[in-house]
C-alpha positions as CSV (number, residue, x, y, z in Angstrom):
1,M,0.1,0.3,-0.1
2,N,1.6,3.5,-1.0
3,R,0.7,6.8,0.4
4,E,-2.2,7.6,-1.7
5,E,-3.9,4.0,-1.0
6,A,-3.6,4.7,2.6
7,L,-5.1,8.0,2.4
8,K,-8.0,6.6,0.5
9,A,-8.4,4.4,3.1
10,S,-8.1,6.9,5.9
11,D,-10.8,9.0,3.5
12,D,-13.3,5.9,3.3
13,A,-13.2,5.4,6.9
14,I,-13.8,9.1,7.9
15,K,-16.7,9.2,5.7
16,E,-18.1,6.0,7.7
17,L,-17.6,7.9,10.9
18,A,-19.2,11.2,9.8
19,Q,-22.3,9.2,8.5
20,A,-22.2,7.8,12.4
21,L,-22.2,11.3,13.8
22,Q,-24.8,12.4,12.0
23,Q,-27.2,9.8,13.6
24,G,-26.5,10.8,16.7
25,K,-25.6,8.8,20.2
26,S,-26.1,5.5,19.9
27,E,-28.4,3.3,22.3
28,T,-25.4,1.8,23.9
29,L,-23.9,5.5,24.7
30,L,-27.6,6.4,26.2
31,K,-27.7,3.1,28.2
32,Y,-23.8,3.9,29.5
33,L,-24.5,7.6,30.2
34,D,-27.8,6.7,32.2
35,T,-25.8,3.8,34.1
36,M,-22.9,6.3,34.7
37,S,-25.3,9.2,36.3
38,R,-26.2,7.2,38.7
39,F,-22.7,7.3,40.4
40,H,-21.4,10.0,42.8
41,R,-18.9,12.5,41.8
42,Y,-15.7,12.7,43.9
43,S,-13.6,15.7,45.1
44,F,-10.0,15.8,44.6
45,G,-9.2,14.8,48.1
46,N,-11.6,11.9,47.8
47,C,-10.1,11.0,44.6
48,M,-6.5,10.8,46.6
49,L,-8.0,8.8,49.1
50,I,-9.5,6.4,46.9
51,A,-6.3,6.2,45.1
52,M,-4.3,5.7,48.1
53,Q,-6.4,2.6,49.5
54,K,-7.0,0.9,46.3
55,P,-5.0,2.2,43.2
56,D,-6.6,-0.2,40.9
57,A,-10.5,1.2,41.6
58,M,-12.2,1.9,38.6
59,I,-16.0,2.9,39.3
60,V,-16.8,3.1,43.1
61,A,-20.1,3.9,44.6
62,G,-21.8,3.5,48.3
63,F,-23.5,-0.1,49.4
64,G,-26.7,1.6,48.5
65,R,-26.1,2.7,45.1
66,W,-24.5,-0.7,43.8
67,K,-27.9,-2.2,45.6
68,E,-30.0,0.3,42.8
69,L,-27.7,-1.0,40.2
70,H,-28.6,-4.8,41.0
71,R,-24.9,-5.4,42.2
72,W,-24.3,-6.4,45.7
73,V,-21.0,-6.3,47.6
74,K,-19.0,-9.4,48.0
75,K,-18.5,-10.7,51.6
76,G,-15.6,-10.2,52.9
77,E,-14.9,-6.8,50.7
78,K,-13.3,-3.9,52.6
79,G,-14.8,-0.7,52.0
80,I,-12.8,2.5,51.0
81,A,-12.8,5.1,53.2
82,I,-13.8,8.4,52.1
83,L,-15.0,11.9,53.4
84,A,-18.9,13.1,53.1
85,P,-20.1,16.4,54.3
86,M,-22.5,16.9,57.1
87,V,-25.0,19.3,56.0
88,S,-27.6,21.0,58.0
89,R,-30.4,24.2,56.8
90,K,-31.4,27.3,58.5
91,K,-33.1,30.2,58.3
92,A,-31.0,33.0,56.5
93,D,-30.1,35.9,58.5
94,A,-32.5,39.2,58.3
95,D,-29.3,41.2,56.9
96,T,-27.8,39.0,53.7
97,E,-25.3,40.2,51.3
98,D,-25.5,40.2,47.7
99,G,-25.5,36.6,46.1
100,Q,-26.9,35.1,49.4
101,E,-30.3,33.5,49.8
102,P,-33.1,36.2,50.8
103,E,-34.6,36.1,54.4
104,G,-36.6,33.5,55.0
105,Q,-35.2,31.1,52.6
106,P,-33.5,27.6,54.1
107,T,-29.4,28.2,53.5
108,A,-27.1,25.2,53.5
109,V,-24.7,25.1,56.3
110,L,-21.3,23.0,56.3
111,R,-21.2,21.3,59.9
112,G,-18.2,19.2,59.2
113,F,-17.3,15.7,57.6
114,R,-17.6,12.1,58.7
115,V,-16.3,9.3,57.1
116,V,-18.4,7.0,54.6
117,Y,-17.2,3.8,52.7
118,V,-17.7,3.0,49.0
119,F,-16.6,0.1,47.1
120,D,-15.0,-0.6,43.6
121,V,-16.9,-2.6,40.6
122,S,-14.2,-5.1,41.1
123,Q,-15.5,-6.0,44.8
124,T,-19.2,-6.2,43.6
125,E,-21.1,-9.0,41.7
126,G,-24.5,-8.9,40.1
127,K,-26.0,-7.3,36.9
128,E,-23.6,-6.5,34.3
129,L,-22.6,-2.6,33.9
130,E,-23.3,-0.9,30.3
131,E,-20.2,-1.1,28.4
132,F,-19.2,2.3,26.9
133,A,-17.6,0.7,23.8
134,H,-17.2,-2.7,21.7
135,F,-14.5,-3.6,19.6
136,D,-14.3,-7.1,17.7
137,G,-11.4,-8.6,15.7
138,D,-7.8,-9.5,16.2
139,P,-5.3,-7.0,15.4
140,G,-2.6,-9.6,15.6
141,D,1.1,-8.6,14.8
142,K,-0.2,-5.3,14.0
143,I,0.2,-4.3,17.7
144,A,3.7,-5.1,17.6
145,C,4.2,-3.0,14.3
146,L,2.4,-0.4,16.0
147,E,4.6,-0.4,19.1
148,Q,7.3,-0.2,16.6
149,V,6.2,2.8,15.1
150,I,5.5,4.4,18.3
151,R,9.1,3.9,19.8
152,S,10.7,4.8,16.2
153,K,9.6,8.3,17.1
154,G,11.4,8.5,20.2
155,I,8.2,7.8,22.1
156,E,8.5,5.7,25.2
157,L,5.7,3.3,25.6
158,E,4.6,1.5,28.8
159,Y,1.5,-0.9,29.9
160,V,0.5,-0.4,33.5
161,D,-1.8,-1.9,35.6
162,S,-4.3,1.6,36.4
163,L,-4.1,4.7,35.1
164,G,-6.7,6.2,37.8
165,G,-9.7,5.5,35.5
166,A,-8.1,6.1,31.9
167,L,-7.3,3.7,29.4
168,G,-4.5,5.4,27.9
169,M,-2.6,8.5,28.5
170,S,-0.1,10.7,26.1
171,E,2.4,12.6,28.0
172,G,4.4,14.4,25.4
173,G,7.2,11.6,24.5
174,K,5.8,9.2,26.5
175,I,2.7,7.0,26.1
176,S,1.2,4.7,28.8
177,V,-2.0,2.1,28.1
178,L,-3.8,0.1,30.7
179,S,-2.5,-3.3,30.5
180,S,-5.8,-5.4,30.9
181,L,-7.3,-4.0,27.9
182,P,-8.4,-6.7,24.9
183,K,-5.8,-6.6,22.1
184,A,-8.6,-4.9,20.0
185,H,-9.0,-2.2,22.2
186,Q,-5.4,-2.0,23.0
187,F,-4.5,-1.2,19.5
188,S,-7.4,1.5,19.4
189,V,-6.1,3.0,22.5
190,L,-2.3,2.8,20.9
191,V,-3.2,4.9,17.7
192,H,-5.3,7.1,19.8
193,E,-2.8,7.9,22.1
194,L,0.1,8.2,19.1
195,A,-2.1,10.6,17.4
196,H,-2.3,12.9,20.5
197,E,1.3,12.7,20.3
198,L,1.7,13.9,16.5
199,L,-1.1,16.5,16.7
200,H,-1.1,17.7,20.2
201,R,2.1,18.3,21.5
202,G,3.6,21.5,19.9
203,D,2.0,25.1,19.7
204,R,-0.9,23.7,18.2
205,R,-2.0,22.2,21.6
206,K,-2.7,25.8,23.0
207,E,-4.9,26.7,20.0
208,T,-7.2,23.9,20.1
209,T,-9.9,22.7,22.4
210,K,-10.1,19.4,24.2
211,I,-13.2,18.9,22.0
212,V,-11.0,19.3,18.8
213,R,-8.2,17.0,20.1
214,E,-10.4,14.3,21.3
215,T,-12.1,14.5,18.1
216,E,-9.0,14.4,16.0
217,A,-7.4,11.5,18.0
218,E,-10.7,9.3,17.9
219,A,-10.9,10.1,14.3
220,V,-7.4,8.8,13.6
221,A,-7.6,5.8,15.6
222,Y,-11.1,4.7,13.9
223,A,-9.4,5.3,10.3
224,V,-6.3,3.0,11.4
225,C,-8.4,0.4,13.2
226,R,-10.7,0.0,10.0
227,W,-7.6,-0.4,8.1
228,A,-6.6,-3.1,10.3
229,G,-9.9,-4.9,10.0
230,L,-11.3,-4.0,13.3
231,D,-15.0,-3.6,14.2
232,C,-15.3,-0.7,16.3
233,S,-19.1,-0.7,16.5
234,T,-20.2,3.1,17.4
235,A,-17.3,3.1,19.7
236,A,-15.4,6.0,18.0
237,S,-18.7,8.0,17.3
238,D,-19.7,7.6,21.0
239,Y,-16.5,8.9,22.0
240,I,-16.5,11.7,20.0
241,Q,-20.0,12.9,21.3
242,L,-19.1,12.2,25.0
243,Y,-16.7,15.6,24.4
244,S,-19.7,17.3,22.7
245,G,-17.8,16.6,19.4
246,D,-20.0,16.4,16.1
247,E,-19.5,16.1,12.2
248,R,-18.9,19.9,11.9
249,V,-15.7,19.4,14.5
250,L,-14.7,16.3,12.3
251,M,-15.0,17.8,9.0
252,Q,-12.7,21.0,9.9
253,S,-10.1,18.7,11.1
254,L,-10.5,16.6,8.1
255,E,-7.3,17.2,6.3
256,L,-4.9,16.8,9.6
257,I,-6.9,13.6,10.5
258,R,-6.3,12.0,7.2
259,D,-2.8,12.9,6.8
260,V,-2.0,11.6,10.4
261,A,-3.8,8.4,9.7
262,G,-2.4,7.6,6.2
263,H,1.0,8.2,8.0
264,I,0.4,5.8,10.7
265,I,-1.1,3.3,8.1
266,T,1.7,3.4,5.6
267,E,4.5,2.6,8.3
268,L,2.3,-0.3,9.6
269,E,1.8,-1.3,6.2
270,Q,5.8,-0.8,5.5
271,L,6.9,-2.8,8.5
272,G,4.5,-5.9,7.8
273,S,5.6,-6.3,4.2
274,E,9.0,-6.0,5.9
275,E,8.0,-8.9,8.3
276,V,6.5,-11.2,5.6
277,R,9.6,-10.6,3.5
278,D,11.9,-11.6,6.7
279,V,9.7,-15.0,7.1
280,A,10.0,-15.7,3.4
């Protein structure tokens, strides 16, 4: 496959992705968002407490919340201690300042904090949670080729047990990926983070929004995954829409997306051909 063929493969994939974005959020994404909406959001301090007690925690919730989701804490599991605010309500004083509630309205007052316990999803059992993304297929030796492409660009690559809930991370010269991902999903995340390294680690990072950056990275991942024969289902369009991206954002970045995707595909194709010649 030459450069022009790689660009055509990228173009064809982006057309498919644009059509998927036009159709809006998939049923899978809507179910996922409904499930995630039932989890509490935690402060930075509580996130640190969770990380210190259970570094591999992915999704945490209290005993009652898990019960609502038809999951139950396994016998013998130890809870993760966090701090919950104790709030009471009182009548506002007669003399109020601008921005406060007027006289007679109840006002929330923080009385302190108390220790409560939450549990990670791995500490529970029961009904399966809605999955966000679905990947099918086997990238085979294309993962090894992709790792070679990443390292050839002077980018450090490591697989880790936990990324604080993230699947992958680009840090400017270093890519980290969760080691427990299935191979097809791992391939997609590797390409996504490589796209960040190639597109968003210079001056352009300051010139773009997170919506644009995530749309570009996921579009590149989608194009390369389609070339690799992987079925991403609606995963890419759902991911983009989670970040409020849409077809308009995609098309504004089309030239950059196709160039980077085409570049990665060309390098993977060349490495694959070299391996075939070596075996022969």
